[in-house]
C-alpha positions in Angstrom: -48.0 -21.5 1.2 -44.3 -22.3 1.6 -42.3 -20.8 4.4 -39.3 -18.9 2.8 -35.9 -19.2 4.4 -34.5 -16.0 5.8 -30.9 -17.4 6.0 -29.8 -16.4 2.5 -31.0 -12.9 3.0 -29.3 -12.7 6.4 -26.0 -14.0 5.0 -26.2 -11.5 2.1 -26.7 -8.7 4.6 -24.0 -10.0 6.8 -21.6 -10.1 3.9 -22.4 -6.6 2.9 -22.0 -5.2 6.4 -18.6 -7.1 6.8 -17.4 -5.9 3.4 -18.4 -2.3 4.1 -16.6 -2.3 7.4 -13.4 -3.7 5.8 -13.5 -1.2 2.9 -14.0 1.7 5.3 -11.0 0.7 7.4 -8.9 0.1 4.2 -9.8 3.6 2.8 -9.1 5.3 6.2 -5.8 3.5 6.5 -4.7 4.3 2.9 -5.8 7.9 3.1 -4.1 8.4 6.5 -0.9 6.6 5.8 -0.3 7.1 2.1 -2.0 10.4 1.2 1.1 12.7 1.4 3.3 10.1 -0.5 0.7 9.8 -3.2 0.3 13.6 -3.5 4.1 13.8 -3.9 4.1 11.1 -6.5 1.2 12.9 -8.4 3.1 16.2 -8.6 6.5 14.7 -9.3 6.2 11.4 -11.2 2.8 10.7 -12.7 3.9 7.6 -14.5 5.0 6.0 -11.2 1.8 7.4 -9.6 -0.4 5.6 -12.2 1.4 2.3 -11.6 1.1 2.6 -7.8 -2.6 3.6 -8.1 -3.4 0.6 -10.3 -1.4 -1.7 -8.0 -3.2 -0.4 -4.9 -6.6 -1.1 -6.7 -5.6 -4.7 -7.5 -4.2 -5.4 -4.1 -7.4 -3.9 -2.6 -9.6 -6.2 -4.7 -7.7 -9.4 -3.9 -7.1 -8.5 -0.2 -10.6 -7.4 0.6 -12.2 -10.4 -1.1 -9.8 -12.7 0.7 -10.5 -11.0 4.1 -14.3 -11.0 3.5 -14.4 -14.7 2.3 -12.4 -15.8 5.4 -14.6 -13.8 7.9 -17.8 -15.3 6.3 -16.3 -18.8 6.3 -15.3 -18.3 9.9 -18.9 -17.0 10.9 -20.6 -19.9 9.1 -18.4 -22.4 10.9 -19.4 -20.9 14.2 -23.0 -21.1 13.5 -23.0 -24.8 12.8 
């Protein structure tokens, strides 16, 4: 019977943990820093609010993917 490698499972779990931590920090910062401004936009200018909300989602996707990729690259370099 072949011995299976646990490394891919470990890296997947590590990536999930890192991504979850970064997403939690991002959500906390956005809710803490921008919540009042976003509420004001929602009540006054819904067209601008829609643009800002979509922009935040796009920036979140690109930024979090970049941060996670960098952190995982860094961790893999240290393990070698």
